[in-house]
All heavy atoms as an XYZ file, in Angstrom:
789
protein
N      56.660    -39.519     -5.482
C      57.182    -38.250     -5.052
C      56.051    -37.225     -5.128
O      55.407    -37.085     -6.145
C      58.346    -37.838     -5.945
C      58.857    -36.487     -5.642
S      60.479    -36.060     -6.291
C      60.384    -36.378     -7.993
N      55.798    -36.550     -4.025
C      54.751    -35.549     -3.954
C      55.394    -34.170     -4.008
O      56.266    -33.855     -3.211
C      53.938    -35.688     -2.643
C      52.869    -34.635     -2.558
C      53.349    -37.081     -2.516
N      54.986    -33.353     -4.969
C      55.475    -31.976     -5.033
C      54.361    -31.041     -4.568
O      53.190    -31.302     -4.791
C      55.888    -31.612     -6.454
C      57.158    -32.312     -6.857
C      57.909    -31.542     -7.882
C      59.207    -32.254     -8.164
N      60.067    -31.542     -9.025
N      54.764    -29.980     -3.930
C      53.784    -28.998     -3.466
C      53.144    -28.287     -4.642
O      53.774    -28.090     -5.672
C      54.473    -27.984     -2.546
C      55.018    -28.572     -1.251
C      55.849    -27.528     -0.525
C      53.897    -29.045     -0.360
N      51.896    -27.903     -4.487
C      51.188    -27.220     -5.585
C      51.822    -25.889     -5.930
O      51.958    -25.541     -7.083
C      49.727    -27.004     -5.212
C      48.935    -28.263     -5.295
C      47.474    -27.988     -5.097
N      46.829    -29.249     -4.798
C      45.741    -29.379     -4.126
N      45.131    -28.316     -3.648
N      45.229    -30.560     -3.905
N      52.155    -25.110     -4.909
C      52.843    -23.865     -5.238
C      54.322    -24.169     -5.405
O      54.752    -25.303     -5.255
C      52.577    -22.778     -4.189
C      53.332    -22.977     -2.909
O      54.073    -23.938     -2.740
N      53.146    -22.074     -1.984
N      55.113    -23.198     -5.708
C      56.490    -23.454     -6.104
C      57.457    -23.766     -4.979
O      58.457    -24.421     -5.209
C      57.030    -22.266     -6.896
C      56.375    -22.169     -8.240
O      55.887    -23.157     -8.752
N      56.349    -20.986     -8.800
N      57.201    -23.293     -3.781
C      58.210    -23.464     -2.748
C      57.608    -23.804     -1.397
O      56.456    -23.529     -1.134
C      59.106    -22.253     -2.613
C      58.517    -20.951     -2.886
C      59.435    -19.763     -2.855
N      60.359    -19.697     -1.769
C      61.568    -19.181     -1.861
N      61.985    -18.691     -2.988
N      62.373    -19.142     -0.832
N      58.471    -24.390     -0.568
C      58.075    -24.676      0.800
C      58.028    -23.349      1.541
O      58.988    -22.587      1.523
C      59.080    -25.637      1.457
C      58.933    -27.026      0.828
C      58.883    -25.690      2.960
C      59.960    -28.028      1.310
N      56.901    -23.080      2.167
C      56.749    -21.860      2.966
C      56.030    -22.228      4.262
O      55.465    -23.310      4.394
C      55.936    -20.808      2.204
O      54.594    -21.222      2.074
N      56.070    -21.340      5.216
C      55.406    -21.575      6.501
C      53.924    -21.861      6.277
O      53.362    -22.782      6.859
C      55.616    -20.354      7.398
C      55.013    -20.433      8.745
C      55.706    -21.310      9.723
N      57.047    -20.871     10.038
C      57.882    -21.604     10.772
N      57.518    -22.762     11.253
N      59.092    -21.184     11.022
N      53.306    -21.105      5.419
C      51.874    -21.251      5.159
C      51.526    -22.603      4.540
O      50.570    -23.257      4.963
C      51.424    -20.113      4.245
C      49.957    -20.034      4.051
C      49.639    -18.744      3.336
N      48.595    -18.991      2.381
C      48.250    -18.185      1.425
N      48.897    -17.056      1.261
N      47.290    -18.483      0.612
N      52.296    -23.035      3.546
C      51.987    -24.312      2.898
C      52.238    -25.487      3.834
O      51.446    -26.425      3.867
C      52.809    -24.512      1.607
O      54.188    -24.405      1.897
C      52.420    -23.524      0.548
N      53.299    -25.431      4.614
C      53.597    -26.539      5.520
C      52.582    -26.593      6.659
O      52.176    -27.674      7.086
C      55.045    -26.452      6.051
C      55.321    -27.560      7.049
C      56.027    -26.529      4.897
N      52.140    -25.437      7.148
C      51.103    -25.409      8.186
C      49.834    -26.123      7.727
O      49.147    -26.757      8.522
C      50.736    -23.962      8.557
C      51.729    -23.339      9.522
O      52.484    -24.088     10.181
O      51.748    -22.097      9.619
N      49.516    -26.026      6.460
C      48.269    -26.583      5.925
C      48.341    -28.084      5.643
O      47.313    -28.715      5.408
C      47.894    -25.847      4.640
N      49.519    -28.676      5.691
C      49.670    -30.090      5.351
C      49.250    -30.980      6.518
O      49.696    -30.799      7.645
C      51.131    -30.423      4.973
C      51.556    -29.655      3.733
C      51.297    -31.921      4.761
C      53.023    -29.794      3.401
N      48.387    -31.944      6.215
C      48.011    -32.996      7.158
C      47.990    -34.305      6.370
O      47.546    -34.332      5.226
C      46.651    -32.710      7.765
N      48.498    -35.366      6.961
C      48.607    -36.635      6.245
C      48.077    -37.784      7.088
O      47.985    -37.683      8.313
C      50.067    -36.928      5.839
C      50.585    -35.894      4.855
C      50.966    -37.012      7.047
N      47.757    -38.866      6.408
C      47.335    -40.080      7.102
C      48.478    -41.066      7.250
O      48.398    -42.004      8.043
C      46.178    -40.736      6.349
C      44.915    -39.910      6.401
C      43.754    -40.582      5.704
O      43.856    -41.782      5.363
O      42.745    -39.903      5.500
N      49.537    -40.878      6.444
C      50.733    -41.719      6.573
C      51.968    -40.878      6.288
O      51.885    -39.798      5.701
C      50.661    -42.930      5.662
C      50.625    -42.576      4.214
C      50.513    -43.811      3.368
N      50.589    -43.407      1.977
C      50.705    -44.225      0.986
N      50.750    -45.511      1.206
N      50.779    -43.793     -0.238
N      53.094    -41.374      6.696
C      54.377    -40.694      6.531
C      54.562    -40.297      5.065
O      54.560    -41.150      4.181
C      55.460    -41.674      6.973
C      56.842    -41.081      7.010
O      56.982    -39.872      6.781
O      57.781    -41.844      7.275
N      54.700    -38.989      4.802
C      54.799    -38.484      3.432
C      55.860    -37.395      3.347
O      56.000    -36.588      4.256
C      53.444    -37.891      2.977
O      52.416    -38.851      3.190
C      53.472    -37.501      1.517
N      56.598    -37.385      2.224
C      57.578    -36.334      1.973
C      57.045    -35.439      0.863
O      56.607    -35.926     -0.183
C      58.951    -36.919      1.560
C      59.919    -35.803      1.209
C      59.516    -37.794      2.667
N      57.063    -34.133      1.096
C      56.659    -33.144      0.104
C      57.917    -32.410     -0.345
O      58.675    -31.908      0.482
C      55.656    -32.146      0.696
C      54.352    -32.788      1.057
C      54.174    -33.358      2.307
C      53.322    -32.844      0.145
C      52.977    -33.967      2.654
C      52.117    -33.438      0.478
C      51.945    -34.005      1.737
N      58.134    -32.355     -1.654
C      59.355    -31.785     -2.209
C      59.129    -30.379     -2.730
O      58.095    -30.080     -3.318
C      59.890    -32.663     -3.339
C      60.230    -34.019     -2.854
C      59.502    -35.159     -3.028
C      61.354    -34.398     -2.063
N      60.115    -36.224     -2.406
C      61.258    -35.776     -1.807
C      62.442    -33.694     -1.555
C      62.212    -36.464     -1.064
C      63.384    -34.387     -0.811
C      63.262    -35.759     -0.578
N      60.101    -29.537     -2.525
C      60.112    -28.171     -3.019
C      60.360    -28.191     -4.526
O      61.127    -29.012     -5.015
C      61.236    -27.410     -2.308
C      61.229    -25.942     -2.598
O      60.406    -25.238     -2.011
O      62.070    -25.504     -3.401
N      59.714    -27.313     -5.258
C      59.901    -27.279     -6.706
C      61.109    -26.455     -7.139
O      61.624    -26.645     -8.223
C      58.654    -26.729     -7.396
C      57.518    -27.699     -7.362
C      56.345    -27.153     -8.133
N      55.234    -28.075     -8.005
C      54.648    -28.658     -9.036
N      55.036    -28.388    -10.248
N      53.652    -29.483     -8.843
N      61.555    -25.538     -6.298
C      62.674    -24.661     -6.682
C      64.041    -25.239     -6.336
O      64.968    -25.117     -7.117
C      62.519    -23.293     -6.030
C      61.389    -22.491     -6.620
C      61.313    -21.108     -6.025
O      62.149    -20.763     -5.169
O      60.405    -20.371     -6.411
N      64.182    -25.841     -5.167
C      65.461    -26.390     -4.738
C      65.346    -27.910     -4.756
O      64.798    -28.518     -3.838
C      65.838    -25.889     -3.339
C      67.180    -26.362     -2.779
C      68.324    -25.991     -3.717
C      67.399    -25.772     -1.402
N      65.859    -28.514     -5.808
C      65.748    -29.955     -5.976
C      66.467    -30.674     -4.845
O      67.619    -30.369     -4.528
C      66.340    -30.378     -7.312
C      66.111    -31.832     -7.620
C      66.568    -32.187     -9.021
O      67.026    -31.341     -9.779
N      66.436    -33.434     -9.359
N      65.761    -31.612     -4.217
C      66.322    -32.373     -3.111
C      65.927    -31.850     -1.746
O      66.224    -32.473     -0.733
N      65.256    -30.716     -1.671
C      64.825    -30.110     -0.417
C      63.357    -30.440     -0.196
O      62.538    -30.286     -1.097
C      65.033    -28.595     -0.468
C      64.469    -27.842      0.702
C      64.798    -28.179      2.004
C      63.627    -26.764      0.498
C      64.291    -27.466      3.080
C      63.126    -26.037      1.558
C      63.457    -26.388      2.847
N      63.022    -30.930      0.996
C      61.642    -31.298      1.255
C      61.284    -31.198      2.721
O      62.115    -30.885      3.578
N      60.019    -31.494      2.989
C      59.534    -31.556      4.358
C      58.836    -32.903      4.524
O      58.027    -33.308      3.696
C      58.602    -30.366      4.711
C      57.347    -30.349      3.866
C      58.241    -30.363      6.177
N      59.226    -33.618      5.567
C      58.634    -34.921      5.859
C      57.582    -34.712      6.929
O      57.858    -34.123      7.982
C      59.710    -35.877      6.351
C      59.234    -37.288      6.514
C      60.399    -38.186      6.843
N      59.983    -39.554      6.768
C      60.798    -40.574      6.872
N      62.081    -40.369      7.051
N      60.340    -41.795      6.795
N      56.367    -35.201      6.648
C      55.239    -34.997      7.548
C      54.766    -36.359      8.046
O      54.548    -37.278      7.258
C      54.085    -34.259      6.836
C      52.935    -34.005      7.796
C      54.582    -32.946      6.226
N      54.621    -36.468      9.349
C      54.174    -37.704      9.989
C      52.703    -37.580     10.376
O      52.210    -36.466     10.610
C      55.005    -37.979     11.241
C      56.468    -38.210     10.953
C      57.372    -37.153     10.925
C      56.943    -39.486     10.696
C      58.714    -37.373     10.662
C      58.282    -39.713     10.425
C      59.158    -38.648     10.410
O      60.489    -38.857     10.140
N      51.985    -38.696     10.486
C      50.578    -38.649     10.881
C      50.353    -37.983     12.238
O      49.297    -37.403     12.493
C      50.159    -40.123     10.938
C      51.131    -40.831     10.071
C      52.413    -40.051     10.159
N      51.353    -38.027     13.106
C      51.245    -37.409     14.424
C      51.234    -35.885     14.352
O      50.924    -35.218     15.327
C      52.419    -37.850     15.299
O      53.637    -37.352     14.762
N      51.607    -35.343     13.175
C      51.697    -33.901     13.012
C      53.125    -33.386     13.040
O      53.376    -32.220     12.746
N      54.056    -34.236     13.401
C      55.473    -33.840     13.420
C      55.941    -33.577     11.991
O      55.616    -34.313     11.071
C      56.304    -34.948     14.040
C      57.765    -34.624     14.151
C      58.500    -35.696     14.946
N      59.890    -35.343     15.041
C      60.877    -36.109     14.612
N      60.621    -37.291     14.103
N      62.117    -35.707     14.719
N      56.746    -32.526     11.824
C      57.251    -32.133     10.510
C      58.736    -31.822     10.621
O      59.144    -31.103     11.531
C      56.499    -30.910      9.987
C      55.005    -31.164      9.838
C      54.222    -29.912      9.561
C      52.749    -30.253      9.531
N      51.894    -29.090      9.377
N      59.524    -32.382      9.695
C      60.962    -32.130      9.692
C      61.406    -31.794      8.273
O      60.891    -32.333      7.297
C      61.792    -33.319     10.232
C      61.531    -33.547     11.697
C      61.535    -34.574      9.440
N      62.369    -30.880      8.185
C      62.959    -30.526      6.895
C      64.040    -31.547      6.560
O      64.819    -31.937      7.432
C      63.585    -29.142      6.954
C      62.602    -28.016      7.143
C      62.588    -27.270      8.313
C      61.705    -27.686      6.133
C      61.700    -26.215      8.478
C      60.819    -26.633      6.286
C      60.814    -25.907      7.456
O      59.941    -24.871      7.613
N      64.092    -31.959      5.295
C      65.083    -32.943      4.869
C      65.737    -32.522      3.555
O      65.224    -31.669      2.836
C      64.465    -34.344      4.696
C      63.405    -34.337      3.593
C      63.913    -34.870      5.990
C      62.975    -35.714      3.156
N      66.866    -33.158      3.278
C      67.552    -33.040      1.998
C      67.821    -34.455      1.531
O      68.221    -35.311      2.326
C      68.883    -32.276      2.154
C      69.764    -32.465      0.940
C      68.639    -30.809      2.391
N      67.588    -34.702      0.258
C      67.940    -35.993     -0.324
C      68.634    -35.745     -1.654
O      68.084    -35.088     -2.526
C      66.689    -36.848     -0.551
C      66.994    -38.194     -1.179
C      65.754    -39.059     -1.278
O      65.152    -39.368     -0.264
N      65.378    -39.422     -2.481
N      69.841    -36.242     -1.773
C      70.606    -36.075     -3.007
C      71.689    -37.131     -3.062
O      71.841    -37.922     -2.142
C      71.192    -34.651     -3.102
O      71.664    -34.426     -4.416
C      72.290    -34.419     -2.094
N      72.440    -37.133     -4.138
C      73.556    -38.066     -4.257
C      74.705    -37.399     -4.990
O      74.506    -36.523     -5.814
C      73.136    -39.338     -4.977
C      72.924    -39.151     -6.455
C      72.690    -40.444     -7.185
N      71.305    -40.826     -7.052
C      70.865    -42.057     -7.180
N      71.694    -43.023     -7.442
N      69.608    -42.332     -7.057
N      75.893    -37.847     -4.661
C      77.073    -37.443     -5.403
C      77.238    -38.435     -6.547
O      76.590    -39.477     -6.568
C      78.295    -37.453     -4.490
N      78.075    -38.122     -7.475
C      78.264    -39.008     -8.628
C      78.564    -40.437     -8.204
O      79.522    -40.694     -7.504
C      79.406    -38.508     -9.491
C      79.070    -37.255    -10.216
C      80.210    -36.858    -11.100
N      80.315    -35.414    -10.997
C      81.401    -34.731    -11.164
N      82.519    -35.339    -11.442
N      81.401    -33.436    -11.059
N      77.721    -41.370     -8.652
C      77.949    -42.780     -8.413
C      77.652    -43.271     -7.009
O      77.674    -44.466     -6.761
N      77.376    -42.394     -6.085
C      77.083    -42.805     -4.710
C      75.598    -43.082     -4.529
O      74.767    -42.664     -5.335
C      77.492    -41.713     -3.715
C      78.994    -41.546     -3.620
O      79.715    -42.464     -4.034
O      79.426    -40.485     -3.136
N      75.276    -43.762     -3.444
C      73.873    -44.001     -3.096
C      73.249    -42.685     -2.625
O      73.949    -41.758     -2.209
C      73.786    -45.038     -1.990
N      71.926    -42.617     -2.693
C      71.227    -41.429     -2.206
C      71.485    -41.251     -0.720
O      71.583    -42.213      0.021
C      69.722    -41.575     -2.406
C      69.280    -41.435     -3.821
C      67.771    -41.535     -3.893
C      67.313    -41.498     -5.328
N      65.864    -41.658     -5.439
N      71.582    -39.998     -0.318
C      71.709    -39.666      1.096
C      70.520    -38.806      1.477
O      70.198    -37.848      0.780
C      72.996    -38.893      1.366
C      74.234    -39.718      1.198
C      75.458    -38.951      1.625
C      76.682    -39.836      1.438
N      77.852    -39.279      2.071
N      69.882    -39.158      2.575
C      68.782    -38.354      3.097
C      69.204    -37.841      4.461
O      69.506    -38.611      5.356
C      67.502    -39.179      3.217
C      66.322    -38.333      3.663
C      65.042    -39.110      3.698
N      64.496    -39.230      2.352
C      63.315    -39.770      2.080
N      62.574    -40.251      3.042
N      62.896    -39.839      0.837
N      69.245    -36.531      4.585
C      69.723    -35.860      5.792
C      68.591    -35.021      6.377
O      67.915    -34.296      5.649
C      70.898    -34.906      5.459
C      71.982    -35.612      4.660
C      71.439    -34.248      6.716
C      72.680    -36.716      5.365
N      68.396    -35.114      7.688
C      67.432    -34.250      8.373
C      68.122    -32.939      8.710
O      69.170    -32.931      9.357
C      66.912    -34.921      9.654
O      66.263    -36.146      9.299
C      65.921    -34.015     10.380
N      67.520    -31.840      8.246
C      68.079    -30.507      8.501
C      67.630    -29.995      9.867
O      68.406    -29.401     10.600
C      67.640    -29.503      7.406
C      68.077    -29.984      6.030
C      68.169    -28.109      7.698
C      69.549    -30.033      5.819
N      66.367    -30.206     10.199
C      65.867    -29.749     11.487
C      64.362    -29.845     11.574
O      63.678    -30.127     10.590
N      63.854    -29.601     12.760
C      62.410    -29.655     12.975
C      61.736    -28.393     12.447
O      62.295    -27.295     12.533
C      62.086    -29.809     14.457
C      62.533    -31.131     15.012
C      62.146    -31.345     16.440
N      61.927    -30.095     17.165
C      61.622    -30.031     18.435
N      61.529    -31.124     19.137
N      61.434    -28.875     19.033
N      60.564    -28.547     11.933
C      59.782    -27.452     11.372
C      59.562    -26.336     12.398
O      59.652    -25.160     12.072
C      58.446    -28.011     10.876
C      57.437    -26.970     10.506
C      57.604    -26.197      9.366
C      56.317    -26.750     11.295
C      56.683    -25.237      9.014
C      55.386    -25.799     10.947
C      55.573    -25.040      9.814
O      54.664    -24.100      9.477
N      59.310    -26.715     13.634
C      59.017    -25.730     14.680
C      60.239    -24.877     15.033
O      60.098    -23.773     15.528
C      58.530    -26.434     15.955
C      57.269    -27.237     15.784
C      57.525    -28.635     15.209
O      58.665    -29.135     15.272
O      56.573    -29.212     14.673
N      61.426    -25.408     14.779
C      62.652    -24.730     15.207
C      63.270    -23.808     14.163
O      64.088    -22.960     14.508
C      63.712    -25.767     15.607
C      63.271    -26.613     16.794
O      62.376    -26.180     17.537
O      63.837    -27.710     16.956
N      62.930    -23.990     12.885
C      63.598    -23.249     11.814
C      62.588    -22.601     10.872
O      61.533    -23.168     10.603
C      64.475    -24.195     10.987
C      65.623    -24.877     11.716
C      66.179    -25.996     10.866
C      66.699    -23.868     12.046
N      62.957    -21.455     10.346
C      62.113    -20.821      9.323
C      62.419    -21.480      7.980
O      63.525    -21.981      7.763
C      62.404    -19.328      9.244
O      63.682    -19.117      8.675
N      61.455    -21.474      7.073
C      61.715    -22.060      5.750
C      62.892    -21.409      5.023
O      63.669    -22.095      4.366
C      60.407    -21.830      4.997
C      59.373    -21.795      6.063
C      60.053    -21.109      7.222
N      63.063    -20.097      5.149
C      64.167    -19.432      4.441
C      65.527    -19.842      5.010
O      66.470    -20.082      4.260
C      63.994    -17.919      4.477
O      63.965    -17.459      5.805
N      65.637    -19.946      6.338
C      66.883    -20.400      6.960
C      67.169    -21.855      6.567
O      68.298    -22.215      6.247
C      66.795    -20.277      8.483
C      67.956    -20.902      9.221
C      69.306    -20.263      8.945
O      69.340    -19.100      8.522
O      70.322    -20.942      9.143
N      66.138    -22.670      6.567
C      66.307    -24.076      6.212
C      66.716    -24.224      4.758
O      67.545    -25.074      4.424
C      65.012    -24.851      6.477
O      64.593    -24.604      7.820
C      65.217    -26.333      6.289
N      66.162    -23.399      3.885
C      66.520    -23.443      2.459
C      68.012    -23.137      2.277
O      68.699    -23.801      1.508
C      65.671    -22.441      1.680
C      65.850    -22.487      0.177
C      64.926    -21.492     -0.499
N      63.550    -21.647     -0.108
C      62.724    -22.570     -0.582
N      63.146    -23.421     -1.469
N      61.480    -22.640     -0.170
N      68.530    -22.158      3.003
C      69.962    -21.840      2.940
C      70.806    -23.016      3.426
O      71.801    -23.386      2.803
C      70.280    -20.595      3.766
C      69.875    -19.293      3.097
C      70.439    -18.091      3.827
N      69.915    -17.918      5.176
C      68.772    -17.302      5.474
N      68.034    -16.800      4.510
N      68.389    -17.187      6.723
N      70.390    -23.619      4.546
C      71.123    -24.774      5.067
C      71.042    -25.952      4.106
O      72.037    -26.655      3.900
C      70.552    -25.192      6.418
C      70.850    -24.221      7.528
C      70.334    -24.733      8.842
N      70.518    -23.756      9.896
C      70.264    -23.998     11.175
N      69.823    -25.180     11.553
N      70.456    -23.059     12.069
N      69.878    -26.172      3.521
C      69.704    -27.283      2.581
C      70.604    -27.107      1.363
O      71.239    -28.063      0.910
C      68.238    -27.391      2.157
N      70.672    -25.901      0.830
C      71.533    -25.641     -0.331
C      72.997    -25.914      0.010
O      73.737    -26.486     -0.795
C      71.356    -24.202     -0.809
N      73.410    -25.557      1.226
C      74.789    -25.815      1.653
C      75.057    -27.317      1.774
O      76.102    -27.804      1.342
C      75.068    -25.114      2.982
N      74.107    -28.056      2.341
C      74.264    -29.504      2.491
C      74.319    -30.174      1.124
O      75.160    -31.041      0.875
C      73.124    -30.097      3.350
C      73.117    -31.615      3.283
C      73.259    -29.632      4.797
N      73.451    -29.776      0.210
C      73.447    -30.340     -1.141
C      74.789    -30.081     -1.815
O      75.371    -30.961     -2.437
C      72.275    -29.782     -1.966
C      70.950    -30.330     -1.423
C      72.429    -30.125     -3.451
C      69.707    -29.656     -1.976
N      75.295    -28.870     -1.678
C      76.596    -28.529     -2.256
C      77.724    -29.374     -1.694
O      78.601    -29.830     -2.424
N      77.703    -29.596     -0.377
C      78.731    -30.423      0.252
C      78.660    -31.858     -0.256
O      79.684    -32.466     -0.554
C      78.607    -30.387      1.775
C      79.010    -29.047      2.376
C      78.937    -29.062      3.883
N      79.857    -30.022      4.475
C      81.169    -29.828      4.638
N      81.716    -28.699      4.226
N      81.923    -30.740      5.202
N      77.467    -32.418     -0.350
C      77.317    -33.796     -0.826
C      77.782    -33.916     -2.270
O      78.524    -34.834     -2.624
C      75.863    -34.284     -0.672
C      75.503    -34.428      0.811
C      75.660    -35.613     -1.397
C      74.040    -34.690      1.076
N      77.377    -32.971     -3.107
C      77.750    -33.006     -4.523
C      79.266    -32.883     -4.716
O      79.815    -33.421     -5.673
C      77.048    -31.901     -5.309
C      75.555    -32.029     -5.360
C      75.145    -33.016     -6.399
C      73.622    -33.004     -6.527
N      73.165    -34.023     -7.429
N      79.932    -32.183     -3.807
C      81.382    -32.029     -3.924
C      82.139    -33.180     -3.270
O      83.366    -33.174     -3.227
C      81.830    -30.693     -3.332
O      81.633    -30.687     -1.939
N      81.409    -34.164     -2.738
C      82.039    -35.348     -2.164
C      82.422    -35.219     -0.706
O      83.089    -36.092     -0.163
N      82.010    -34.154     -0.046
C      82.333    -33.955      1.367
C      81.227    -34.536      2.239
O      80.151    -34.868      1.759
C      82.493    -32.468      1.665
C      83.631    -31.833      0.906
C      83.689    -30.355      1.190
C      84.789    -29.700      0.360
N      84.751    -28.254      0.486
N      81.505    -34.615      3.524
C      80.483    -35.055      4.473
C      79.362    -34.005      4.507
O      79.636    -32.809      4.464
C      81.071    -35.212      5.877
C      81.900    -36.450      6.031
C      81.096    -37.723      5.834
O      80.001    -37.841      6.412
O      81.553    -38.595      5.096
N      78.106    -34.437      4.586
C      76.993    -33.499      4.509
C      76.881    -32.540      5.689
O      76.434    -31.421      5.528
C      75.763    -34.384      4.431
C      76.198    -35.707      4.913
C      77.666    -35.811      4.657
N      77.287    -32.951      6.873
C      77.149    -32.092      8.047
C      78.518    -31.839      8.657
O      79.356    -32.724      8.707
C      76.233    -32.736      9.068
N      78.714    -30.632      9.148
C      79.978    -30.306      9.786
C      79.957    -30.699     11.259
O      80.984    -30.765     11.893
C      80.277    -28.802      9.665
O      79.188    -28.065     10.210
C      80.488    -28.426      8.223
N      78.782    -30.941     11.802
C      78.669    -31.389     13.189
C      77.447    -32.286     13.305
O      76.563    -32.269     12.462
C      78.547    -30.200     14.149
C      77.270    -29.434     13.978
N      77.090    -28.536     12.951
C      76.109    -29.467     14.659
C      75.874    -28.025     13.046
N      75.263    -28.568     14.052
N      77.400    -33.082     14.362
C      76.252    -33.936     14.605
C      75.637    -33.559     15.939
O      76.318    -33.104     16.850
C      76.641    -35.429     14.619
O      77.650    -35.608     15.602
C      77.138    -35.872     13.256
N      74.366    -33.772     16.034
C      73.647    -33.452     17.263
C      73.477    -34.728     18.080
O      73.048    -35.743     17.552
C      72.282    -32.874     16.918
C      71.568    -32.288     18.101
C      70.301    -31.647     17.660
N      69.249    -32.637     17.764
C      68.049    -32.510     17.262
N      67.730    -31.465     16.588
N      67.154    -33.447     17.421
N      73.820    -34.674     19.334
C      73.661    -35.844     20.190
C      72.291    -35.842     20.819
O      71.787    -34.814     21.237
C      74.698    -35.838     21.310
C      76.052    -36.125     20.838
C      76.941    -36.273     22.023
N      78.225    -36.774     21.571
C      79.195    -37.069     22.374
N      79.058    -36.925     23.666
N      80.339    -37.527     21.907
N      71.729    -37.029     20.893
C      70.452    -37.180     21.598
C      70.736    -37.631     23.012
O      71.577    -38.448     23.263
C      69.584    -38.228     20.907
C      69.129    -37.762     19.569
C      68.191    -38.773     19.012
N      67.732    -38.275     17.718
C      66.569    -38.549     17.219
N      65.739    -39.300     17.867
N      66.201    -38.073     16.065
N      70.012    -37.060     23.953
C      70.237    -37.460     25.335
C      69.094    -38.283     25.860
O      68.110    -38.473     25.289
C      70.447    -36.261     26.223
O      69.676    -35.170     25.870
């Protein structure tokens, strides 16, 4: 598990990340919130958590280019809360065409 040097995921820290292989960087303030970085440069925000006794769930919140870190942090906290309370993590799903 790789944690960011500073305390939180921000636009500046994520912009500076470059990797040679698929890597997840975790936020230090909101446990379970991270950014997954691919060697191609693609970056997506994710949440990984579990409810009591359940297997871990990893959910993609959205693409880095489409969301601000503060908006994503709010969405991530909501998803974590839903999972912890035993509900489905997302209220809707996005279809790929």
